[in-house]
N, C-alpha and C positions, 0 to 999 in steps of 0.2 A: 837581531833585527832581520826582517824579511824585506828583500827588494824584489819587486815585480818589474820585469822589463821585457822588451822584445828580444827574442832569441837571435843570436848571430852564429855564423859558421863554427866559431870556436866552441860553441856549446854542444855540438852534435854528439860528441863522445859521452858527455854527462847526460844528455837527454836519452840516449840509447840505454845508458845504465839505469836511469830512473824507469824507463819503459820496461826493460826486462825484469828488474827487481820487483817492480809493482805487479807485473803480470804474475810472477811466481808466487807472490804473497796473496794477491787478490783472487786469483782463479784456482788456487789449490783446492781440490775437492769439488770444483764446479766444472772445469774442463778436464778432459782425459789426460792422464799422465804423459802419454806419447805426444800429445800436442805441446804440453808445457816443456817437455824435454827437447823439442826442436827449436825453441826460442833461443836466439844467440845474440850476443852483443854486437858482433860484426855485421850480422844481417840487419839488425835494427839501425846500426850506425849508417849503413848504406842507404836504407830507406829514409832516415831523417835528413841526410844530406840532400836527397832529391826533394823532399817536402820543403825544406828550408829555402831552396832555390826557386820554389814555385810561388810567384807573387800573389796567387789567388788564395793562398793559405795564410792565416794569421797564426803565429806561434809565439807564446809568451812563456817565460820561465820564472820560477820563484827561486831566489838565491839567498843563502845564508852565508855566514863566514866559512862554512864547511863546503860551499859550492851549491850547485843546482840540486834542489830537493823536490821539485815538481814542475809540471808544465801543462799548458792547455793549448790545443790546436783546433782551429775552426775555420770556417769559410761559408761559402754559399751552400745551401741545401742541395745535395748531390742528385736526387732522383726526380725532382719536380713532381712527385706524386702526392705531396702534402702541402697544406696551406701555410708553410713556414718558409722564410727566406734565408735563414741562417742555420748552421749546424755545428755542434761541437763534434769534431772528428775523434779526438782522443784527449784524455784528461787524467793525469796520474800524479800522485804525490806519494813519496816514500812513506811506508807505514808509520815509521817513528816520528814523522812530521804531520801526520793527520790530526784533526781535531784542534788545530791551532789557528784557525781562520785563514789559513793559506789558500785553501780551496775557494773560499768566499772571495778573497782578493784576486785570485787568478780568474775566476768566473766573471767578476765585476770588470776586470780589465778587458776581457773579450767582449762582454756586453757593451761596454763603452765604445769599443772600436766598431762593433756592429752598428750601434746607434749613430756614430759619427758618419758612417758610410750609408746611412739610410735603411739599414736592415732592422726591421721592427719586430721580428719574431724568430724563434729558433727551436730546434729539437736536438735531441741526443739519443743515440741508440745505446742501450745498456743490457747486459745479460740479465735475464729475469732474476736469477739467484745471486747476483752481485750485491753484497751488502751496501756498497756505495750508492745504490739506487735510492736509498733513504735520504741521502744528501739532496738529490734533485727534487724528490717529493717534498722535502721540507720547505722548498721554495715554490710550492703549489704547481709543480709541473703536472700537466694532465696526460693521461695515457692516450696515445694517438694510434698505435698499432702494435701488433704482436706477430712475430713470425718464428718459425722453426728453422734453425741452422742445421740442416740435415746432416752435413758432414761431421758436425760436432755433437749432434743429438742434444742440443740445448735451445731454449727459447731466448730471443732477445725482444725487448720492447722499446718502442719509441716514446719518449716523454717530450712534451712540448710546452712552450710558453708563447702565447699569442701576443702579449704586450711586454716587450723588453723594457720599456720605460718603467713599468710597474715593478718588474723584477729588479731593475737597477736601484730603485728606491728601497726595496727590501734588503738587498745586499748592502747598501750603504748604511742602513740602520744598524746592521750587525757590525760592520767595519768600524763605525764611529761610535758605537754605543754600548 
């Protein structure tokens, strides 16, 4: 059984572990090895402690009897350069728990929070070669922008949803059906 809930400070270590482990499996062959080798549990733990104490961030975890297996983090769109009011900042699920509707449940939880707060649209930045990009595209995300991350020599794309209510309906059809 999967429980989706708001993260608490006691989750920081588990969130850091999911973050690092997911980075290593997701970005292998996409990001340079020297970048992946610099990712550390301690560094991520410190970063997540700060984010969790920031009330402008929403952070939800997916938990099984084995502990936290995924999380989603979002808030207001950070640049004001796009016609979207919300943004997914990070979204990771351990590889062995993917394709079990956990991502759908996490995304729906964030979308519901956005809708409750009057946020009616959102975007997410994803590396162009990230296979998880297909997850977002399966929910009719439109390509909004593309940019080169020069220091990493990879492209990232912004995918967006203009109508979160419609996205919520689609997510709920999958969850309930």
